[in-house]
N, C-alpha and C positions, 0 to 999 in steps of 0.2 A: 836456870838448866844444870844438870850434874847428870854426868853417865853410871854412878853408882855401881852398886855390887852385882857382877852380873852370875846368872843361872849355873847353878852346881852341876853343870851337864859335862858327862864325857866327852872329851874330845872324839874318842870312838863312835860318839853315838851323833855325831857331827858331820857335814858333807865339807869336807876342806875346802877353801875359796882361795883361789891361785894369787899370786901378786897383782896380776895382769887386772883380774877382775877386782880386787878387791880395791887397784887405784881410781878404774872407772865408774866404781860403785861410788865409791867417794868423791869422784869430781864429779859426779851426777848431784848427790845430797848436797854439796856445797853450792851449783849451780840452782837448784830449786829452793835449796833452804838456809841457804850461809852458814850451815855448822860444817865447821871444819876438823873432821876426823883422818887422825894420823892412818892411811892405810897399810901401817905395818900391823897394826892391832887386830891381827885376824882372827886370834880369840875372841874378842869382843864382835866384831863382823859374822863369824861362822854362828856364836851364842844365838844373837840379836833376829840373824836373819834365814836361821833354817825354820825357822815355821810357816815361811812366807813362800818357801820353797815346796814346803806341803799344801800349802793353802793353795799356790794355785797350779801344783803339780808339775812346776819346773822343774827339768835334771838337773840344770849347775843356773851359778849364779849368772852368769853371760846369759842368759835363757831371761831368769828375772829380769835384769834390767833390760834388756830389749825388747820386751814384752810391757816394761811401767813406761818405755821411752811410747812406745806406739801407744799407748792407752789413752785415748783423746776425752773420756769420763774423768783422768786423774786421779782413779781412786787406789790406782798400784803405786801411786809416785805418794801417794798421802799415807799407805801402808810401809813405804818407805822410809819416812819421815818419823812416823810414828815407832816403827821399828829402832832407832836409833836415837829418838829422844827420850831418854829416863824420866825425864823432869820431876829431878829431885826438888824438894820443896816442905815447908812445913808452916803448920799455924805457927802465928808473930815469931818468923825466923828472924833471929839478930834482933836486941834490942830497942837498941840504936835507931832504925828509919819510927816505929809503931811510936816510940816516944816523941819523935818530933813532930809525925801525924798528929798524935793524940794533947801535949803542950805544946805545938808553936804552929802547927799549920789551920787546925780547926779554931782557934781561939784568932788566927787572924781572919782565915775565910767569914767567918759570921760577923767581923767588925769591919771589915772592908770590898765587900759584894752586897751590892744593893738588889733590893727585890725585882722579879722580871714584872709581867704584865698581868701573871695573875695573882701579885703579892707575897710570894714565895720567893725566897734567897737561893739562889744555887750553885750547887757545889761538884765539880766536875772530875771525876778520879779515873785515871787509867790505868791499872794494873798488866803491864805490856809481860806477855809469855807466863803468863797465871797459871799453867801449869794445870794441877786438877782443882785449881780454887780456892786452895789454902790460906795464900796471901789477901787475895781478893775478899774472903770472908771475915779475913781480921780484922781489917779495913771498918767492914759494915758492922764490926760488934762494937769498935771503936765508936765509930760515929753512933752508935745507939746509946752506947753509955754515957758520951759526951754532951748529947743533944737531948734538952730535956722533952721536945717536944717535934718530933721531926716532920708531923703537919705544918712545918712554917717554913720547911724548905724543900727544894728540889732537887734532888739528890738523881744525880747518875754516875753510877760506878759502873763502870766497865773492865771486863776480865775478855783477856783475848791471850790466843796462842794457836802456833801452827798446827799443832799437834790435834787432829780432829777425836781421838780416841779421850784424849787428857781433859777435852772441852767435853765430853759425854759424861766423864766421871762428872767433873766440876757442876754441871747442871743436873746431875742427880742429888749433890750432896750429900750422901753416905759417904763413912768412914770408918775402915776399922779402927778397935782396942789400939794396933799401932800405931796408927795416924794420928789420933787421937792425944794419945800420951806423949807423941813428938812437939812440947810448944804449950800445950793446952789447960790450964789450970784447973782446977776440979769447981771451980765458983763458977767459971765462964760453960762449964761441962752442961751441969745444973741446970746454968740459963738458957744457952741458946740451942742446945741440942734434945732430942730425943731418943732413948736405947731402942735399937730394931733388932733382935735376935743377938748376933755378937759383935754387934756393930753401934754408931750411931747416925742419924739423919740430924743434918740442919734444920734447924726448926724455919719456919714457912714466914714468918716476920725479916730473919735474915734474909733467907734465900729470894724473897719477892725485891731486895734492894738491888739485886746484882744482875746488869746482863752480861753474856756472853757471847765473843764473834769470832769465827776464824779469820786472827790478821798473818800475814807474811810479812815481815817485820824488811826485809829485803824489798818488796815493792813498794810503788807510791801511795802514801797512806792520803788518802781522797776522802772527805769529807769529815777527817778529824781535826778538830782546829777547836783552842777557848778552853785547854783542858789547864785547871787549879794545880793536879799534880800527877806527874807522871812515875809511876816507879817501873823502871827496867834494868833489874836487877839479875846479876850473874848470869846474862843472856852475852853479850859483847866479848865474853873472853872465848868465846866459840866461835866469833867470828872472825876474818883476816883487817889487817887495816884499815884497806878501804871501805872492805863495807861498815866497818866500824866509824869511819868516818861519816858515811852515808846515814847512816842510821841516827848517830844524832845530831846531823843538821834536820833530817825530817823530824824530831821529837822538837825542835827548837822552833818549827814552823809551827806545830801544830799547839805550844804550852802559850797561856798565858804570858803577856808581859810581864805581870809578879809572880810570875807560877812557879811552882817548885820542882823540880826533878830528883828525881833517888835514884841511882846507881847503885852497882856491887861494891860490898867493900875493898873488892882489890882491884877496882877498874875507875883509875884514873882518865877523867876527860881534855886532860891537859894537853897531850898529845894527839888527841882525837878532834877537838871542838872547839874553837877560841870564841865562839856565840856564848858559854855558860863561865860564870863565876861563880868557884868554890865558897863556900861558905859552912860555919860552923852550929852544931845547938848540939850543945851534952855532947856524946862521941858519937854523932853522926853527920859524918859530910852531906849535903845538899847541895844543888847546883841553881840560881837563876839565873835569866839572860842577861845578856848585857843592852843597856839602852841604848 
């Protein structure tokens, strides 16, 4: 996740947020989503939350927060999370993790995983905080390119995020020319996408490889286990230290004993979770569980 560039909206068009309102809203976001925002970033909060004032007819930010806390459906809290999580991502973001996946992890899994009762080799991959889907679809494209006959494999490729708005876009699989240009080469564009107006839709053969699910990484991850690969990149940098420790301990519990974890390039697990050993492949750091 990356907060990215703000909308070019004049302060005169925005309702100002008071220091107390900013502090309380940031505390609420931290509690429900683990996203740590500097409450002095008034411009950021005003730009992101003003549309919600209009949507819900709230006279001020305090009323918006009060209504969100009282909303038993959780829809307003979800809107607040969606508003502050810009979900910066792109196809094949950073070469290292995808070289690791294509040239080490895929060969390792195909050689070391036994067929299940159906005769297929299981491969289980989780892209945590997948945003609008570019990362997990990039993984699907790598699998398609690397495995000559996908029918011999039982692929479980999951993309999760806390932002429902991001997941809706990921499921749709339609990307603008700008989004396509950020990381996707011409060969893969022609191979895996169909032009649709001024955008491109990912082909069904890739879309059907992926499932999407709403997951809050600060809540217990129930039913998630035995992943061969977990990518959780550029997420923990927005968490408090105690939340980071919680997160990576949970991920350790869900990973296969010989599975792989990839974090963000700036996210070192050394001070956060002693259950992982850092390793290198080419220029990419990855982690495996201590036995």
